[in-house]
N, C-alpha and C positions, 0 to 999 in steps of 0.2 A: 597496471592493466590487468594482471592476473586476478587481483582482488575484485575488480569491476566485473570481469566475466563470471567469477564464482558467485557474484551477487545478481547480476543482470539475468542470467539464464533461469535460476530458480524463481526470481521475482516475476519474470514474464509468465512462466508457467502458473505461478500462484495467482497473478492478476487475471489470466484467462479463466482459470477455474473459478475464481470469485465472481467473475462477470457472467458465468454460465450456471447460476443458481438453479434455474428451472431444470437443467439437465442433470446436475450433480446431486441436488437435494440439500436440505438444511444441515444434516449431520456433517457431510463433506465440507460444506461452506464454513462451518464453525471450525473444524479441524484445520482447514487450509488457512483461515484467517489467523489462527494462533501460530501456525508455521510461518506465515508472512510476518507476523509481529516479531517472532524470534529471529528471523532472517534480517529484518530491518535493524533490530537492536545489535546483533552481532556485526553487521556491516558498519553501523555507525561507530561502534567501539573500535573496530579495526582500521577505519579510514578517516576518522574525524579531522586529522591534521591535513588530509589531502583534498578536502572539499573545495571545489572550484567556485561554487556559488552557495556560500553558507546559509544565507537567508532562505533561499529556495529549498535547500536540503532540509532545513528545519521545518519549513512550511509543509513540505511534502510529508514528513513524518507526523506532523500535527494533523494533517488531513486524514492520514491512515488511522491515527488514534481516534479522531472524531467518528470516522466510519465504524471503527471497532466498538466504540462506546455506544453509539446510536444503534448499532446492530444488537448489542446486548439488551438495550432498552426495548427494542422492537420485539425481542423474544418474550419479554415479560409483560409488555403493555401493547395491546392491539387497538387499532381504530384511530390512532393519532397520525394523520397524514403528514403533518409538519415534520415529525421525526423521520418518517420514511423518506421524505424529500431531502432532508439534511443528510441522511445516510447515503442516498444515491449521489447527491451533488458532491459530497466530500470524497466518495469513492472515485468519481470521474475526475475531480481535481487532482487527487493523488496520482491517478494513472497519467494524466497530462503532464504533471510536474515530473513524474518519474521519467517519462520519455524525453522531456526537455533537458533535465539534468544529465541523463546518460548520453544523450546526443552531444551535449556541450562537452562532456568529458572525452568522448570519442574524437571530436573535432580538435580539441585542444592538445591532444597527445602528440 
């Protein structure tokens, strides 16, 4: 439970900051996305044996990776709407799966 709280609180803050790009700006968006990546990796290493829904946990991290990669591509290539759509959809899917997995963990405790 303690590991979950140490992960959930920073990830909620990170997710909120990432979804407020217009208010924070691109520099903060980039820094926060890297912090999110580091947080996800650290949490995955610390709790891999405790995953309640392994497929959803992996898919959640894949969606974050897709959002991160397409975000990097968007910084270098402009004018391709499909990449922007994939970036936004994967970010929303990550957020939804994050909520579902963490709620499932909270209920199962």
